[in-house]
N, C-alpha and C positions, 0 to 999 in steps of 0.2 A: 795422139791428139795433143796439141800444144795449148798452153794456157795463154790467153790474150788479155792483157791488163786493160781495164775499162774505166777505172776511177777510184776515188776514195770512198770508203764505207760510208763516211758521214754525208755523202752526197745523197743518200737514200735514208731518210729518217724512218723510224720504226712505223709500220703501218702504211707506208707509202710505196711507190715504185718509180722506176726511171728506165727509159729506153736508151739503148746504146747501139751503135753500129759496130758489128764485129765481122770482119771479113766480108763486108757487103751485105750482112744479114742484120735485120732489125731484131735485136734481142731485148726483152723486157726483164728487168730483175725486180723482184718483190722483197721487202724486208718485213718479215713476220716475227715479231719478238726477238729480234736480233739475229735471225737465221735468214739467209739469202737463198732465193729460189730463181732461177733463170729459165726462160722459155723463148722459143722463136715466137715473134710477135705475130702470130697467125692463128686464127681459130680454124681447126680442122673441119668444121662444118661447111662454111662457105667463104672462108678467107678474110674475115674482119680482122682488124688490128685489135688484138686482145686487150692491149694496154688501154684502150678507150673504154673498156667495160668496167662496171661498178664492181668494186670489192666489198663483199657483204658476207652474210652468214646464209644458213639454209634450213629448211625443215629436216629434222632427223627422224629416223624410224621410231614409231611410238604406237601405242595402243589405239584401238577404235575410239574415236571421238576425242583423242588426245592429240595436242600439237606441241611437239618439242622443237625449239629453235636453238641452233648451236653453230659452232665453227665460225663465229663471228670474226671477220677480218681475214678469213682463210679461203674464201670462195671468190672466184672472178667470173662475172656473168658476161657473156659475149654481147656486145653493143648492138648486134643486128637482131638476133633471134632469141636471146636470153638463155642460151645454153650455159650450164654452170660447170665450172671445173674446179677441183681441189688444187689450191696453189702449192701445197706441200707435195703432192704426188703427180699433178698434171692430169689426174684421171677425170673423166667425164662423170658427172653425177647421173647422167641419164643413159649412156651407152657404155657398156664394158669394153667395146672394141675401139672406142675413140679416146684420144688423150692429146694433151698439148705436147710438142716436141720439147723435151727438157734438156737443159745443159747443166753441167756441174758448175758451181761457183766455188772458187778457190780464194780464201782470204789469207792474205800475208801481211801481217801487221795491220795497218789501217787501209791497205790496198785490196781492191776486188779484181779478180780475173775470172774469165770464162773459159773453160775447156771445151774447144770445138775440134 
């Protein structure tokens, strides 16, 4: 698999994301605390552009009548049906058998590339 340059790291400020065309595929790259995570810009549930979803946090496992909120800025919520995915892993928070298609981000100096 080859690395395809997409742009400079400073094009995606921390806590933000940007969509790139890589080999005809829409790829979204998220910057979370200086780490970059790339995914096919496609929700596996019904095909929404995942980049249009809200980046947020979620409720964490907690005791009865307790509510713990966490992972702020690490969850993307599908804009169509609200399915939540962990940006660091691509895994669905609802279904273990569903995840976003993830690509490796290669950082060389100040340049970003995606391995496809």
